[in-house]
C-alpha positions in Angstrom: 229.7 30.3 22.3 232.8 30.7 20.1 233.7 27.2 18.9 236.5 25.5 17.1 235.5 24.0 13.7 236.5 20.4 14.5 234.2 17.5 15.3 236.3 16.5 18.4 235.7 20.0 19.8 232.1 20.7 18.7 230.6 17.3 19.7 231.4 17.5 23.5 230.0 21.0 23.7 226.6 20.2 22.3 225.1 18.3 25.3 226.1 21.2 27.5 224.4 23.6 25.0 221.3 21.4 25.1 221.2 21.4 28.9 221.6 25.2 29.0 218.7 25.6 26.5 216.6 23.3 28.7 217.3 25.7 31.6 216.0 28.6 29.5 219.4 30.0 28.6 219.6 31.4 25.1 222.7 30.2 23.3 224.2 31.6 20.1 226.8 29.3 18.7 229.5 30.6 16.3 231.5 28.1 14.3 232.0 27.0 10.7 229.0 26.4 8.4 229.6 22.7 8.2 228.4 22.3 11.9 225.1 24.2 11.4 223.0 21.0 11.6 224.3 19.6 14.9 224.3 23.0 16.6 220.7 23.8 15.6 219.6 20.3 16.8 221.1 21.1 20.2 218.7 24.1 20.4 221.2 26.9 19.8 221.0 29.7 17.3 223.7 29.1 14.8 225.8 31.9 13.4 228.6 31.0 10.9 232.1 32.3 11.0 232.7 34.5 7.9 233.8 32.4 4.9 237.5 32.1 4.5 238.4 32.7 8.2 238.7 29.1 9.6 237.2 25.7 8.7 237.4 22.1 9.7 239.7 21.5 6.7 242.1 24.2 7.9 242.4 22.5 11.3 242.7 19.1 9.8 245.5 20.1 7.4 247.4 21.9 10.2 247.1 18.9 12.5 248.2 16.4 9.9 251.4 18.4 9.4 252.6 16.9 12.7 253.5 20.3 14.1 251.4 21.6 16.9 252.7 25.1 16.2 251.2 25.0 12.8 247.8 24.7 14.4 248.6 27.6 16.7 249.6 29.7 13.8 246.4 28.9 12.0 244.4 29.9 15.1 246.3 33.2 15.6 245.9 34.0 11.9 242.1 33.4 12.2 242.0 35.6 15.3 242.9 38.7 13.2 239.6 38.3 11.3 237.4 36.6 13.9 238.0 39.0 16.8 236.6 42.1 15.1 233.7 40.0 13.8 232.9 38.6 17.2 233.2 42.0 19.0 230.7 43.4 16.5 228.4 40.5 17.2 228.6 41.0 20.9 227.7 44.6 20.6 224.6 43.6 18.6 223.5 40.6 20.7 224.5 42.0 24.1 225.0 38.6 25.9 225.6 38.0 29.6 228.7 35.9 29.1 230.9 34.5 26.4 231.8 30.8 26.2 234.7 29.6 24.0 236.5 26.5 23.1 239.8 26.3 25.0 241.7 26.8 21.7 239.5 29.7 20.4 241.8 32.7 21.2 239.3 35.0 19.5 236.6 34.0 22.0 238.6 34.6 25.1 239.8 38.0 23.7 236.3 39.0 22.7 235.1 38.2 26.3 237.9 40.3 27.7 237.4 43.2 25.3 233.6 43.3 26.0 234.2 43.0 29.7 232.0 39.9 29.9 232.6 36.7 32.0 234.5 34.0 30.0 233.5 30.4 30.1 236.1 27.9 28.7 235.0 24.5 27.4 238.0 22.2 27.5 238.3 19.2 25.2 241.2 17.5 27.1 243.3 17.9 30.2 246.0 20.4 31.0 249.5 19.0 30.3 252.3 20.4 32.3 256.1 20.2 32.5 255.9 17.0 34.6 254.2 15.2 31.7 256.5 16.7 29.1 259.5 15.3 31.0 258.2 11.8 30.4 258.9 12.2 26.6 261.8 10.1 25.4 264.8 11.7 23.7 263.7 10.2 20.4 260.2 11.6 20.8 261.5 15.0 21.8 263.8 15.1 18.8 260.9 14.2 16.5 258.7 16.8 18.1 261.4 19.5 17.8 262.0 18.7 14.1 258.3 19.1 13.4 257.8 22.2 15.5 260.9 24.3 15.2 260.4 25.4 11.6 257.0 26.9 12.6 258.4 29.0 15.5 258.9 32.1 13.4 255.4 31.9 11.9 253.9 31.6 15.4 255.8 34.5 16.8 254.9 36.7 13.8 251.2 35.8 14.1 251.2 36.6 17.8 252.9 39.9 17.2 250.3 40.9 14.6 247.5 40.0 17.0 249.0 41.9 19.9 250.0 44.9 17.8 246.5 45.2 16.4 244.4 44.5 19.5 246.7 45.1 22.5 248.6 43.0 24.9 245.9 43.4 27.6 243.4 41.4 25.5 245.7 38.5 24.8 245.3 35.4 27.1 247.9 35.1 29.8 250.6 32.5 29.6 250.4 29.6 29.2 248.1 30.6 26.4 246.8 27.1 25.6 244.6 25.6 26.7 242.7 28.8 27.4 241.0 29.1 30.8 238.0 31.2 31.8 236.2 32.5 34.9 234.6 29.0 34.8 236.3 26.2 33.0 234.4 23.1 32.1 236.3 19.8 31.6 234.2 17.1 30.0 236.5 14.4 31.5 236.7 12.6 34.8 238.9 14.2 37.5 241.3 11.2 37.6 242.4 11.9 34.1 243.9 15.3 35.0 247.5 15.0 36.2 248.5 17.3 39.1 248.7 20.9 37.8 249.0 24.2 39.7 246.5 25.8 37.2 243.7 23.5 38.3 241.7 25.5 40.9 238.2 26.1 42.1 237.2 27.6 38.8 237.8 24.2 37.1 234.8 21.8 37.0 235.4 18.2 36.0 232.0 17.0 34.9 232.9 13.7 33.2 231.9 12.7 29.6 229.3 14.8 27.7 228.6 12.3 25.0 225.8 13.2 22.6 224.5 9.7 22.0 221.0 10.7 20.9 222.0 13.3 18.3 224.7 11.1 16.7 222.7 7.8 16.3 222.1 6.7 12.7 220.7 3.8 10.8 223.2 1.1 10.0 223.4 -0.2 6.4 223.0 -4.0 5.9 226.6 -4.9 5.4 227.8 -3.1 8.5 224.9 -4.4 10.5 225.7 -8.0 9.4 229.4 -7.5 10.4 228.4 -6.2 13.8 225.9 -9.0 14.4 228.3 -11.9 13.7 229.1 -14.0 16.7 232.9 -13.4 16.9 234.2 -10.5 19.1 234.7 -7.2 17.3 237.9 -5.2 17.1 237.3 -1.6 16.0 240.3 0.3 14.6 240.2 4.0 14.1 242.8 6.8 14.3 240.2 9.5 14.5 239.0 12.1 12.0 242.3 14.1 12.0 244.8 11.2 11.7 242.9 8.8 9.4 245.3 8.6 6.5 247.8 6.1 7.9 247.8 3.6 5.0 250.9 1.7 6.2 249.3 1.1 9.6 246.0 -0.1 8.1 247.8 -2.5 5.8 249.6 -3.8 8.9 246.2 -4.4 10.4 245.3 -6.5 7.4 248.5 -8.5 7.8 248.4 -9.2 11.6 244.7 -9.4 12.3 243.6 -11.5 9.4 243.8 -14.8 11.3 242.6 -13.4 14.6 239.5 -15.2 15.8 237.5 -12.0 15.7 235.8 -9.6 13.3 237.8 -6.4 12.4 236.3 -3.1 11.4 238.7 -0.4 10.1 237.6 3.2 9.9 240.2 4.7 7.6 239.0 8.2 6.5 237.6 9.4 3.2 240.6 10.8 1.4 240.9 9.1 -1.0 238.8 6.3 0.6 238.9 2.6 1.6 239.6 1.4 -2.0 243.2 2.6 -1.8 244.0 -0.2 0.7 243.1 -3.0 -1.7 241.1 -6.1 -0.8 240.7 -6.7 3.0 241.0 -10.1 4.6 237.8 -12.1 5.0 237.3 -11.1 8.6 237.8 -7.4 8.0 235.4 -4.7 6.8 236.8 -1.3 5.8 234.9 1.9 5.9 235.7 5.6 5.4 233.8 6.3 8.7 231.5 4.5 11.1 228.9 5.7 13.7 231.5 5.1 16.4 229.3 5.2 19.5 226.9 2.7 18.0 229.7 0.4 17.0 231.4 0.6 20.4 228.4 -0.8 22.1 229.2 -4.1 20.3 233.0 -3.8 20.4 235.4 -6.1 22.3 238.6 -4.1 21.7 239.1 -0.5 20.4 242.4 0.3 18.7 242.5 4.1 18.9 244.8 7.1 18.5 243.9 8.1 22.1 241.9 11.3 21.4 239.9 12.3 24.4 236.5 11.8 22.8 237.4 8.4 21.4 238.9 7.2 24.7 235.8 8.3 26.7 233.4 6.8 24.2 235.3 3.5 24.5 235.3 3.6 28.3 231.7 4.6 28.6 230.9 1.3 26.8 233.4 -0.7 29.0 235.7 -1.4 26.0 239.4 -2.1 26.6 241.7 0.1 24.5 244.9 -0.3 22.5 246.2 3.3 22.3 248.5 4.4 19.5 249.1 8.1 20.3 249.7 10.5 17.4 250.2 13.5 19.7 251.8 13.9 23.1 248.6 14.7 25.0 247.2 11.4 23.6 250.0 9.6 25.3 249.1 11.2 28.6 245.5 10.2 28.1 246.4 6.6 27.2 248.8 6.2 30.1 246.1 7.4 32.5 243.8 4.6 31.3 246.6 2.1 31.2 247.5 2.9 34.8 244.0 1.8 35.7 244.3 -1.5 33.8 242.1 -0.7 30.8 244.5 0.1 28.0 247.7 -1.1 26.3 249.8 1.8 24.9 252.1 1.6 21.9 254.0 4.9 21.6 256.1 4.2 18.4 254.4 6.8 16.2 255.4 9.6 18.6 259.0 9.2 17.4 257.9 8.7 13.8 258.3 4.9 13.8 255.8 2.5 12.5 254.2 0.2 15.1 255.9 -3.2 14.7 253.4 -5.8 13.4 254.2 -8.2 16.2 253.6 -5.5 18.9 250.3 -4.6 17.4 249.2 -8.2 17.3 250.3 -8.9 20.8 248.6 -5.8 22.2 245.3 -6.6 20.5 245.5 -10.2 21.7 246.3 -9.1 25.2 243.3 -6.7 25.3 241.0 -9.3 23.7 241.9 -12.3 25.8 243.0 -11.0 29.3 239.7 -10.6 31.2 241.4 -8.1 33.6 241.3 -5.5 30.8 237.6 -5.9 30.3 237.0 -5.9 34.1 239.0 -2.7 34.5 237.2 -1.0 31.5 233.8 -1.8 33.0 234.9 -0.6 36.4 235.9 2.7 34.8 232.6 2.9 32.9 230.7 2.7 36.1 232.5 5.8 37.5 232.1 8.1 34.4 228.6 9.3 35.1 229.4 10.2 38.8 230.3 13.8 38.1 227.1 14.8 36.4 228.1 15.2 32.7 226.5 17.9 30.7 223.9 18.7 33.4 226.8 19.5 35.8 228.5 21.7 33.2 225.3 23.6 32.6 224.8 24.0 36.3 228.2 25.6 36.8 227.5 28.0 33.9 224.1 28.9 35.3 225.7 29.6 38.7 228.1 32.1 36.9 225.1 33.7 35.2 223.2 34.0 38.5 220.4 31.7 37.3 218.8 28.7 39.1 219.9 25.4 37.5 
């Protein structure tokens, strides 16, 4: 398994890894050193990527730039070092197949180069031209301003990879997300918009949430905040978008007199102290054990990342979605179309969310029982596709093993 060094990519893969190990499959998991603990707890042999090739900090920095092409450049640059490394590992380990994160170009290329079956682990859906056409002019201009300066770097990075390793190893267009002979989507089928690339090789298995491995003991202050009688509003923009100080101060302003407890997860750089003193009903943390908190949450204000959305829905929690990337808008709208989310898309055109709009959205999700009913109805459907066990079964079928 060639992973991407980002929590939102590693976490959904680990329950599938654990299910494979339970079926007697030996899994060797390659990713950055910081993920050694979770990978080993899932039962895989952990092998680190060479130091200096790619890290969670690299991905986070590129993501926070606002340009998706900067992330692609970083991935292609890492491929120049990681592909030779991984090919040497495959010669030594002699596996039966290569699994890879749907962004890990080096994993797909290594599978092709070693003439081994490739297994793609998606972390989201495939977004096509139909969805892109729903972008407003203002959003399109903001996207272009962020992305266009990085076009030369992407082209140069791809040329270097192709020149060194050959066009025949490079994934076919569209390159991202990368597909395999088997492609595992840890999402419900209804989240995937119509797309001609979705075929019989694509397996939609529903959420693969690693609840057991990620539980932790709550400290007394957080436990007391969660145990209070008022409904809880959890606010988090995810691990890659956490530094939105203006937005969190807006939360202070508009949620202070809400008849609810508010919990803000704001990131650790430089930490919660930068925001000043919170209102009496608000607790600010660098991070929280999100799955545990969501079990007690009434409304989840989220950036709309796939993991966060699914974690909220599994717990039957209505969402207020503030997408930071276009695919998060597509995710949020899929949930909103089913009555379980309110979507505020201002950030996609580089505008702050108006305080009145944020307050109204939270109140709507908190007080309209239809939102809670819809979220609970979706929660009841999410285990229907089998989750990690179904993903492992599809992989075992490819390997010719009984699942």
